[in-house]
All heavy atoms as an XYZ file, in Angstrom:
747
protein
N     -29.640      0.074     36.496
C     -30.952      0.486     36.503
C     -31.228      1.225     35.187
O     -30.435      2.052     34.775
C     -31.142      1.491     37.624
C     -32.476      2.182     37.643
S     -32.694      3.456     38.828
C     -32.191      2.705     40.339
N     -32.387      0.914     34.549
C     -32.735      1.499     33.317
C     -33.602      2.743     33.539
O     -34.698      2.659     34.233
C     -33.558      0.495     32.474
C     -33.967      0.982     31.188
N     -35.179      0.701     30.656
C     -33.420      1.939     30.303
C     -35.368      1.362     29.465
N     -34.316      2.087     29.296
N     -33.178      3.926     33.097
C     -33.863      5.196     33.246
C     -33.651      5.917     31.959
O     -32.586      6.228     31.584
C     -33.373      5.989     34.399
C     -34.052      7.336     34.455
C     -33.456      5.277     35.737
N     -34.860      6.263     31.280
C     -34.772      7.120     30.075
C     -34.678      8.540     30.494
O     -35.349      8.932     31.367
C     -35.888      6.773     29.071
C     -35.787      5.422     28.546
O     -34.676      4.907     28.396
O     -36.864      4.802     28.217
N     -33.988      9.365     29.658
C     -33.905     10.785     29.937
C     -34.516     11.624     28.861
O     -34.265     11.226     27.653
C     -32.329     11.132     30.099
C     -31.514     10.480     31.112
C     -30.095     10.959     30.998
C     -32.085     10.720     32.517
N     -35.317     12.585     29.108
C     -35.761     13.527     28.112
C     -35.115     14.843     28.307
O     -35.167     15.461     29.347
C     -37.317     13.611     28.248
N     -34.340     15.282     27.305
C     -33.582     16.541     27.343
C     -33.964     17.318     26.071
O     -33.688     16.847     24.989
C     -32.150     16.307     27.402
C     -31.735     15.525     28.701
C     -31.351     17.696     27.576
C     -30.195     15.070     28.692
N     -34.561     18.460     26.221
C     -34.815     19.272     25.002
C     -33.524     19.782     24.427
O     -32.604     20.167     25.044
C     -35.673     20.508     25.401
C     -37.143     20.119     25.688
C     -37.519     20.028     26.939
C     -38.001     19.887     24.677
C     -38.842     19.671     27.296
C     -39.372     19.580     24.907
C     -39.706     19.411     26.159
O     -41.003     19.039     26.463
N     -33.479     19.703     23.090
C     -32.283     20.169     22.324
C     -31.939     21.579     22.706
O     -32.879     22.521     22.735
C     -32.560     20.130     20.834
C     -31.396     20.410     19.966
C     -31.710     20.158     18.528
C     -30.530     20.475     17.712
N     -30.428     19.850     16.431
N     -30.668     21.775     23.086
C     -30.311     23.090     23.526
C     -30.382     23.406     25.063
O     -29.883     24.423     25.532
N     -31.058     22.578     25.822
C     -31.195     22.707     27.158
C     -30.127     22.006     27.911
O     -29.545     21.002     27.474
C     -32.530     22.120     27.713
C     -33.761     22.994     27.445
O     -33.514     24.039     26.852
O     -34.828     22.613     27.814
N     -29.779     22.415     29.207
C     -28.866     21.788     30.035
C     -29.657     20.614     30.686
O     -30.782     20.860     31.040
C     -28.437     22.787     31.198
O     -27.677     23.885     30.560
C     -27.543     22.076     32.211
N     -28.995     19.500     30.872
C     -29.559     18.318     31.502
C     -28.765     18.061     32.754
O     -27.609     18.061     32.724
N     -29.491     17.699     33.822
C     -28.760     17.398     35.112
C     -29.644     16.476     35.945
O     -30.915     16.750     36.079
C     -28.506     18.699     35.835
C     -27.718     18.541     37.101
C     -27.376     19.867     37.715
C     -26.617     19.784     38.979
N     -26.256     21.012     39.592
N     -28.991     15.510     36.664
C     -29.666     14.732     37.636
C     -28.649     14.374     38.651
O     -27.467     14.389     38.447
C     -30.301     13.491     37.037
C     -29.458     12.469     36.335
C     -28.940     11.435     37.069
C     -29.152     12.572     35.013
C     -28.097     10.496     36.436
C     -28.295     11.594     34.364
C     -27.773     10.626     35.112
N     -29.173     13.983     39.867
C     -28.308     13.490     40.992
C     -28.444     12.031     41.172
O     -29.545     11.423     41.109
C     -28.633     14.275     42.246
C     -27.794     13.907     43.399
C     -27.922     14.808     44.557
N     -27.276     16.102     44.164
C     -27.296     17.171     44.936
N     -27.905     17.166     46.098
N     -26.725     18.232     44.557
N     -27.274     11.410     41.362
C     -27.315      9.901     41.532
C     -26.726      9.665     42.887
O     -25.642     10.140     43.239
C     -26.470      9.226     40.492
C     -26.388      7.713     40.579
C     -27.660      7.090     40.232
C     -25.259      7.226     39.608
N     -27.347      8.945     43.762
C     -26.910      8.455     45.055
C     -26.724      6.961     45.021
O     -27.599      6.226     44.546
C     -27.875      8.806     46.192
O     -28.064     10.322     46.156
C     -27.393      8.453     47.544
N     -25.494      6.502     45.368
C     -25.174      5.126     45.273
C     -25.334      4.349     46.649
O     -24.900      4.862     47.625
C     -23.700      4.931     44.815
C     -23.357      3.493     44.713
C     -23.469      5.744     43.508
N     -26.087      3.241     46.575
C     -26.341      2.460     47.842
C     -25.957      0.972     47.505
O     -25.950      0.491     46.355
C     -27.834      2.419     48.086
C     -28.312      3.703     48.630
N     -28.874      4.669     47.873
C     -28.472      4.196     49.885
C     -29.190      5.726     48.518
N     -29.002      5.479     49.784
N     -25.523      0.289     48.549
C     -25.179     -1.155     48.369
C     -26.437     -1.987     48.426
O     -27.524     -1.455     48.498
C     -24.105     -1.588     49.384
C     -24.615     -1.507     50.798
O     -25.893     -1.484     51.042
O     -23.824     -1.631     51.710
N     -26.286     -3.250     48.288
C     -27.381     -4.249     48.307
C     -28.256     -4.144     49.566
O     -29.433     -4.576     49.518
C     -26.966     -5.642     48.041
C     -26.377     -5.848     46.662
O     -26.620     -5.057     45.757
O     -25.583     -6.781     46.531
N     -27.698     -3.670     50.673
C     -28.409     -3.581     51.921
C     -28.996     -2.203     52.068
O     -29.516     -1.841     53.079
C     -27.520     -3.882     53.130
N     -28.952     -1.395     51.016
C     -29.480     -0.050     50.948
C     -28.739      0.952     51.822
O     -29.257      1.999     52.167
C     -31.008      0.002     51.278
C     -31.672      1.211     50.696
O     -31.233      1.662     49.602
O     -32.654      1.753     51.235
N     -27.480      0.658     52.145
C     -26.629      1.639     52.847
C     -25.871      2.435     51.855
O     -25.494      1.985     50.849
C     -25.652      0.868     53.782
N     -25.649      3.781     52.199
C     -24.883      4.606     51.244
C     -23.500      4.100     51.071
O     -22.846      3.549     51.942
C     -24.857      5.983     51.929
C     -25.927      5.878     52.964
C     -26.118      4.434     53.376
N     -23.027      4.208     49.795
C     -21.635      3.790     49.437
C     -20.769      5.085     49.301
O     -21.223      6.050     48.679
C     -21.611      2.948     48.134
C     -20.204      2.724     47.718
C     -22.430      1.717     48.273
N     -19.586      5.088     49.934
C     -18.661      6.259     49.813
C     -18.077      6.075     48.383
O     -17.259      5.193     48.150
C     -17.670      6.222     50.890
C     -16.673      7.445     50.836
O     -16.537      7.994     49.760
N     -16.123      7.715     51.919
N     -18.394      6.991     47.511
C     -17.934      7.024     46.183
C     -16.881      8.048     45.850
O     -16.514      8.408     44.786
C     -19.087      7.050     45.130
C     -19.985      5.766     45.295
C     -19.858      8.375     45.271
N     -16.278      8.706     46.917
C     -15.448      9.780     46.801
C     -14.129      9.443     46.129
O     -13.525     10.314     45.528
C     -15.118     10.436     48.185
O     -14.539      9.501     49.038
N     -13.742      8.168     46.096
C     -12.569      7.757     45.349
C     -12.834      7.135     44.047
O     -11.922      6.658     43.325
C     -11.674      6.741     46.213
O     -12.383      5.618     46.458
N     -14.108      7.067     43.563
C     -14.482      6.464     42.423
C     -14.084      7.411     41.188
O     -13.911      8.546     41.305
C     -15.984      6.246     42.304
N     -13.998      6.636     40.024
C     -13.853      7.397     38.754
C     -15.127      7.068     37.929
O     -15.782      6.022     38.216
C     -12.612      6.949     37.979
O     -12.690      5.534     37.748
C     -11.283      7.330     38.750
N     -15.407      7.945     37.014
C     -16.725      7.857     36.342
C     -16.513      7.935     34.738
O     -15.673      8.592     34.328
C     -17.608      8.995     36.755
C     -17.761      9.023     38.210
C     -17.024      9.692     39.175
C     -18.759      8.294     38.989
N     -17.458      9.420     40.464
C     -18.560      8.590     40.405
C     -19.820      7.489     38.686
C     -19.364      8.084     41.345
C     -20.650      6.961     39.661
C     -20.379      7.285     41.043
N     -17.438      7.259     34.136
C     -17.475      7.295     32.586
C     -18.924      7.344     32.223
O     -19.572      6.374     32.478
C     -16.794      6.117     32.052
C     -16.670      6.201     30.466
O     -16.672      7.262     29.936
O     -16.666      5.157     29.863
N     -19.419      8.515     31.700
C     -20.753      8.706     31.441
C     -20.866      9.167     29.991
O     -20.675     10.433     29.792
C     -21.416      9.686     32.352
N     -21.171      8.325     29.066
C     -21.232      8.648     27.624
C     -22.504      8.526     26.959
O     -23.384      7.687     27.351
C     -20.179      7.722     26.913
C     -18.805      7.987     27.387
O     -18.341      9.148     27.600
O     -17.963      7.012     27.465
N     -22.693      9.210     25.845
C     -23.851      9.127     24.947
C     -23.294      8.620     23.632
O     -22.408      9.107     23.112
C     -24.527     10.526     24.851
C     -24.993     10.932     26.248
C     -25.692     10.440     23.861
C     -25.547     12.423     26.221
N     -24.068      7.585     23.173
C     -23.741      6.947     21.888
C     -24.934      6.902     21.005
O     -26.108      7.099     21.435
C     -23.178      5.527     22.154
C     -21.936      5.636     23.081
C     -21.367      4.162     23.323
N     -20.283      4.153     24.278
C     -19.089      4.575     24.017
N     -18.743      5.054     22.753
N     -18.204      4.511     25.019
N     -24.700      6.652     19.721
C     -25.827      6.404     18.791
C     -26.730      5.331     19.170
O     -27.921      5.362     19.081
C     -25.317      6.288     17.410
C     -26.453      6.002     16.442
C     -24.593      7.625     16.917
N     -26.103      4.164     19.647
C     -26.940      3.013     20.108
C     -26.132      2.253     21.172
O     -24.921      2.487     21.321
C     -27.357      2.110     18.879
C     -26.185      1.542     18.229
O     -25.302      0.931     18.716
N     -26.115      1.825     16.829
N     -26.786      1.360     21.768
C     -26.173      0.613     22.916
C     -25.041     -0.299     22.453
O     -24.084     -0.495     23.226
C     -27.234     -0.236     23.638
N     -25.016     -0.766     21.225
C     -23.939     -1.640     20.788
C     -22.744     -0.948     20.277
O     -21.713     -1.519     19.886
C     -24.570     -2.622     19.756
N     -22.846      0.399     20.153
C     -21.768      1.205     19.572
C     -20.604      1.316     20.617
O     -20.761      1.956     21.621
C     -22.293      2.578     19.315
C     -21.342      3.458     18.562
O     -20.146      3.027     18.303
O     -21.598      4.614     18.281
N     -19.435      0.648     20.315
C     -18.319      0.751     21.165
C     -17.289      1.785     20.721
O     -16.218      1.860     21.349
C     -17.644     -0.672     21.235
N     -17.652      2.564     19.745
C     -16.720      3.537     19.204
C     -16.711      4.786     20.068
O     -17.221      4.818     21.251
N     -16.261      5.855     19.479
C     -16.188      7.107     20.180
C     -17.548      7.661     20.497
O     -18.445      7.728     19.574
C     -15.420      8.160     19.273
O     -14.107      7.668     18.982
C     -15.305      9.531     19.999
N     -17.856      8.078     21.666
C     -19.188      8.613     22.040
C     -19.442      9.935     21.307
O     -18.536     10.668     20.916
C     -19.122      8.866     23.575
C     -17.647      8.843     23.931
C     -16.927      8.125     22.812
N     -20.723     10.202     21.130
C     -21.059     11.450     20.526
C     -20.988     12.613     21.506
O     -20.913     13.783     21.101
C     -22.459     11.492     19.804
C     -22.482     10.485     18.626
C     -23.590     11.164     20.813
N     -21.064     12.331     22.770
C     -21.063     13.275     23.843
C     -20.772     12.573     25.108
O     -20.952     11.394     25.241
C     -22.286     14.066     23.894
N     -20.405     13.376     26.120
C     -20.242     12.794     27.515
C     -20.861     13.711     28.545
O     -20.894     14.905     28.330
C     -18.676     12.598     27.807
O     -18.126     11.630     26.956
N     -21.375     13.076     29.521
C     -21.798     13.833     30.749
C     -20.639     14.241     31.625
O     -19.609     13.543     31.650
C     -22.769     12.969     31.567
C     -24.104     12.796     30.984
C     -24.359     11.541     30.294
C     -25.159     13.637     31.185
C     -25.615     11.361     29.651
C     -26.394     13.371     30.580
C     -26.637     12.246     29.884
N     -20.796     15.239     32.392
C     -19.819     15.609     33.437
C     -20.345     15.048     34.722
O     -21.505     15.224     35.043
C     -19.681     17.177     33.592
O     -19.181     17.587     32.260
C     -18.758     17.488     34.666
N     -19.447     14.385     35.526
C     -19.944     13.803     36.790
C     -19.103     14.606     37.893
O     -17.890     14.566     37.896
C     -19.550     12.314     36.849
C     -20.031     11.719     38.231
C     -20.284     11.549     35.721
N     -19.917     15.140     38.854
C     -19.287     16.000     39.859
C     -19.735     15.539     41.283
O     -20.966     15.349     41.463
C     -19.743     17.441     39.649
O     -19.532     17.847     38.347
C     -19.030     18.382     40.672
N     -18.782     15.201     42.183
C     -19.162     14.813     43.463
C     -20.019     15.919     44.182
O     -19.759     17.143     43.943
C     -17.870     14.696     44.283
C     -16.840     14.516     43.087
C     -17.335     15.235     41.999
N     -20.918     15.539     45.076
C     -21.768     16.364     45.780
C     -21.135     16.771     47.068
O     -20.748     15.870     47.829
C     -23.160     15.848     45.970
C     -23.905     16.820     46.900
C     -23.838     15.619     44.701
N     -20.757     18.049     47.279
C     -20.070     18.430     48.464
C     -20.891     18.013     49.815
O     -22.031     18.291     49.813
N     -20.175     17.405     50.734
C     -20.811     17.013     52.015
C     -21.591     15.757     51.916
O     -22.203     15.352     52.935
N     -21.601     15.144     50.759
C     -22.388     13.859     50.612
C     -21.585     12.825     49.784
O     -21.445     12.893     48.565
C     -23.697     14.089     49.898
C     -24.523     12.868     49.704
O     -24.121     11.711     50.044
O     -25.646     13.016     49.155
N     -20.760     12.008     50.451
C     -19.799     11.159     49.776
C     -20.412      9.972     49.036
O     -19.760      9.195     48.288
C     -18.875     10.459     50.812
O     -19.593      9.720     51.768
C     -18.031     11.554     51.512
N     -21.749      9.891     49.001
C     -22.377      8.822     48.248
C     -23.183      9.397     47.036
O     -23.851      8.556     46.321
C     -23.398      8.068     49.133
O     -24.480      8.918     49.629
N     -23.124     10.676     46.719
C     -23.845     11.247     45.599
C     -22.978     12.032     44.653
O     -21.958     12.596     45.038
C     -24.886     12.190     46.219
O     -25.858     11.460     46.933
N     -23.392     11.969     43.361
C     -22.679     12.727     42.355
C     -23.799     13.452     41.582
O     -24.997     12.975     41.425
C     -21.815     11.881     41.423
C     -20.670     11.364     42.118
C     -22.648     10.803     40.705
N     -23.468     14.608     40.976
C     -24.402     15.293     39.969
C     -23.927     14.958     38.584
O     -22.639     14.996     38.377
C     -24.402     16.784     40.232
C     -25.177     17.192     41.435
O     -26.140     16.531     41.818
O     -24.806     18.229     42.015
N     -24.829     14.592     37.786
C     -24.482     14.234     36.384
C     -25.153     15.261     35.489
O     -26.352     15.576     35.545
C     -25.025     12.801     35.989
C     -24.682     12.429     34.657
C     -24.526     11.744     37.095
N     -24.290     15.934     34.649
C     -24.816     17.014     33.832
C     -24.318     17.058     32.456
O     -23.224     16.461     32.097
C     -24.564     18.356     34.560
O     -23.124     18.574     34.673
N     -25.014     17.789     31.529
C     -24.667     17.947     30.175
C     -25.074     19.454     29.802
O     -26.022     19.870     30.231
C     -25.188     16.898     29.273
C     -24.523     16.960     27.854
C     -26.775     17.020     29.124
C     -24.795     15.724     26.978
N     -24.211     20.028     29.068
C     -24.508     21.472     28.713
C     -25.491     21.645     27.574
O     -25.631     20.702     26.672
C     -23.164     22.201     28.368
O     -22.683     21.713     27.095
C     -22.105     22.204     29.514
N     -26.117     22.759     27.539
C     -26.961     23.078     26.387
C     -26.267     23.143     25.055
O     -26.771     22.844     24.016
N     -24.988     23.539     25.116
C     -24.145     23.615     23.908
C     -24.048     22.184     23.289
O     -24.129     22.041     22.097
C     -22.814     24.216     24.190
O     -22.963     25.469     24.743
C     -21.926     24.297     22.930
N     -23.844     21.209     24.174
C     -23.690     19.763     23.699
C     -24.978     19.253     23.187
O     -25.088     18.743     22.083
C     -23.162     18.976     24.778
C     -21.690     19.347     25.105
C     -23.227     17.469     24.329
C     -21.140     18.650     26.238
N     -26.118     19.534     23.924
C     -27.451     18.999     23.421
C     -27.938     19.731     22.219
O     -28.679     19.112     21.434
C     -28.475     19.083     24.572
O     -28.806     20.410     24.931
C     -28.004     18.273     25.874
N     -27.528     20.947     22.086
C     -27.918     21.626     20.790
C     -27.361     21.038     19.509
O     -27.911     21.158     18.467
C     -27.487     23.157     20.894
N     -26.296     20.207     19.644
C     -25.611     19.609     18.534
C     -26.227     18.239     18.248
O     -25.886     17.680     17.237
C     -24.104     19.473     18.736
N     -27.140     17.780     19.057
C     -27.728     16.466     18.768
C     -28.613     16.550     17.460
O     -29.311     17.453     17.291
C     -28.642     16.069     19.900
C     -27.920     15.653     21.205
C     -28.642     15.396     22.278
C     -26.566     15.436     21.226
C     -27.946     14.956     23.495
C     -25.922     15.019     22.336
C     -26.625     14.750     23.457
N     -28.458     15.572     16.605
C     -29.206     15.547     15.371
C     -30.159     14.382     15.197
O     -31.077     14.477     14.343
C     -28.193     15.536     14.140
O     -27.433     14.405     14.354
C     -27.298     16.750     14.139
N     -30.063     13.417     16.046
C     -30.926     12.181     15.997
C     -32.124     12.379     16.991
O     -31.946     13.095     18.025
C     -30.174     11.008     16.233
C     -29.039     10.647     15.290
C     -28.296      9.381     15.731
C     -29.523     10.526     13.817
N     -33.222     11.713     16.779
C     -34.326     11.783     17.756
C     -34.004     11.141     19.101
O     -34.585     11.421     20.091
C     -35.521     11.110     17.081
C     -34.910     10.362     15.894
C     -33.527     10.915     15.598
N     -33.043     10.124     19.087
C     -32.723      9.519     20.341
C     -31.320      8.944     20.280
O     -30.686      8.660     19.279
C     -33.755      8.400     20.696
O     -33.581      7.338     19.792
N     -30.730      8.822     21.490
C     -29.424      8.245     21.709
C     -29.428      7.259     22.826
O     -30.459      7.095     23.472
C     -28.382      9.286     22.020
C     -28.240     10.349     20.872
C     -28.976     11.502     20.762
C     -27.145     10.098     19.987
C     -28.837     12.329     19.664
C     -27.002     11.092     18.898
C     -27.813     12.201     18.821
O     -27.652     13.104     17.795
N     -28.284      6.620     23.159
C     -28.203      5.693     24.250
C     -27.053      6.249     25.218
O     -26.062      6.691     24.783
C     -27.851      4.284     23.808
C     -27.680      3.398     24.920
C     -28.766      2.632     25.404
C     -26.361      3.046     25.412
C     -28.560      1.751     26.446
C     -26.251      2.183     26.470
C     -27.330      1.483     26.962
N     -27.310      6.165     26.524
C     -26.292      6.555     27.480
C     -26.083      5.535     28.444
O     -27.010      4.649     28.730
C     -26.731      7.880     28.181
C     -27.668      7.699     29.313
C     -27.150      7.620     30.627
C     -29.005      7.559     29.084
C     -28.056      7.421     31.685
C     -29.826      7.342     30.165
C     -29.368      7.266     31.449
O     -30.274      7.092     32.414
N     -24.901      5.545     29.097
C     -24.771      4.754     30.294
C     -23.790      5.542     31.220
O     -22.980      6.314     30.795
C     -24.254      3.288     30.034
C     -22.885      3.258     29.329
O     -22.287      4.338     29.083
O     -22.449      2.160     29.134
N     -23.782      5.170     32.529
C     -22.854      5.746     33.489
C     -22.243      4.620     34.213
O     -22.951      3.851     34.859
C     -23.747      6.598     34.430
C     -22.846      7.404     35.491
C     -23.510      8.741     35.775
C     -22.698      6.657     36.733
N     -20.965      4.549     34.156
C     -20.142      3.509     34.761
C     -19.345      4.177     35.926
O     -18.679      5.258     35.738
C     -19.169      2.861     33.791
C     -19.946      2.026     32.816
C     -18.927      1.280     31.877
O     -17.948      1.884     31.465
N     -19.255      0.066     31.544
N     -19.243      3.435     37.074
C     -18.411      3.818     38.161
C     -17.343      2.725     38.321
O     -17.659      1.635     38.245
C     -19.222      3.906     39.436
C     -18.433      4.065     40.673
S     -19.457      4.080     42.225
C     -19.761      2.275     42.354
N     -16.067      3.194     38.530
C     -15.005      2.301     38.859
C     -14.612      2.622     40.300
O     -14.210      3.743     40.593
C     -13.806      2.413     37.922
O     -14.175      2.186     36.671
C     -12.707      1.447     38.343
N     -14.785      1.704     41.176
C     -14.473      1.869     42.633
C     -13.736      0.578     43.056
O     -14.206     -0.505     42.956
C     -15.758      1.946     43.373
C     -15.665      2.268     44.956
C     -14.933      3.629     45.121
C     -17.049      2.359     45.600
N     -12.514      0.796     43.710
C     -11.674     -0.286     44.108
C     -11.481     -1.334     43.095
O     -11.492     -2.558     43.281
C     -12.291     -0.887     45.397
N     -11.287     -0.884     41.741
C     -10.920     -1.744     40.687
C     -12.147     -2.498     40.082
O     -12.050     -3.204     39.117
N     -13.372     -2.223     40.670
C     -14.606     -2.953     40.157
C     -15.390     -1.821     39.319
O     -15.702     -0.803     39.725
C     -15.485     -3.382     41.317
C     -16.790     -3.956     40.808
C     -14.772     -4.378     42.152
N     -15.655     -2.274     38.028
C     -16.449     -1.405     37.154
C     -17.980     -1.811     37.187
O     -18.239     -2.995     37.004
C     -15.929     -1.517     35.676
C     -16.791     -0.660     34.697
C     -14.434     -1.179     35.546
N     -18.801     -0.791     37.418
C     -20.150     -1.144     37.573
C     -20.973     -0.074     36.702
O     -20.811      1.078     36.828
C     -20.684     -0.985     38.996
O     -19.999     -1.900     39.816
N     -21.891     -0.640     35.788
C     -22.806      0.276     35.153
C     -23.988      0.465     36.052
O     -24.787     -0.398     36.336
C     -23.218     -0.317     33.778
O     -22.075     -0.544     32.997
C     -24.263      0.596     33.090
N     -24.122      1.780     36.577
C     -25.146      2.010     37.578
C     -26.407      2.442     36.930
O     -27.517      2.210     37.497
C     -24.626      3.075     38.491
C     -23.400      2.873     39.239
C     -23.011      4.058     40.118
C     -23.555      1.573     40.066
N     -26.363      3.076     35.866
C     -27.613      3.557     35.203
C     -27.421      3.656     33.672
O     -26.311      3.889     33.182
C     -28.063      4.937     35.735
C     -29.414      5.440     35.353
C     -26.966      5.994     35.592
C     -29.986      6.659     36.061
N     -28.486      3.390     32.862
C     -28.361      3.370     31.430
C     -29.777      3.590     30.909
O     -30.782      3.462     31.524
C     -27.802      2.123     30.913
C     -28.695      0.891     31.161
C     -29.603      0.529     30.165
C     -28.647      0.212     32.410
C     -30.530     -0.557     30.500
C     -29.497     -0.876     32.619
C     -30.381     -1.224     31.675
O     -31.245     -2.293     31.913
N     -29.804      3.998     29.572
C     -31.125      4.120     28.981
C     -31.093      5.017     27.670
O     -29.972      5.205     27.143
N     -32.147      5.538     27.248
C     -32.289      6.360     26.112
C     -32.169      7.810     26.520
O     -32.646      8.126     27.617
C     -33.516      6.061     25.338
O     -33.571      4.808     24.814
N     -31.644      8.615     25.668
C     -31.665     10.054     25.731
C     -32.600     10.482     24.594
O     -32.307     10.321     23.400
C     -30.338     10.862     25.597
C     -30.561     12.278     25.691
C     -29.419     10.317     26.690
N     -33.716     11.041     24.964
C     -34.780     11.388     23.888
C     -34.798     12.949     23.781
O     -34.800     13.624     24.806
C     -36.114     10.857     24.318
C     -36.091      9.406     24.600
C     -37.122     11.191     23.198
C     -37.243      8.793     25.308
């Protein structure tokens, strides 16, 4: 899913992601691993300029909170970046959300 994010430089950014299957039923993601990186552009396969922290939501096995600190966003120097969030569950890697960070 393509979603652009607007985060003011120096501000904390946070959103909640709830994972559903194709039938719109919640997916238990409590055993998933996460990779949520920010890069200069979508084609950049090198080291990310920053990463989001992904934290399971207590009492809700289908949701995670995705956040980035104000210290990290204060270091941004470009007008925009690209991010994506990948989940690995049962050996399957899925990019759940991606877009620009403005």
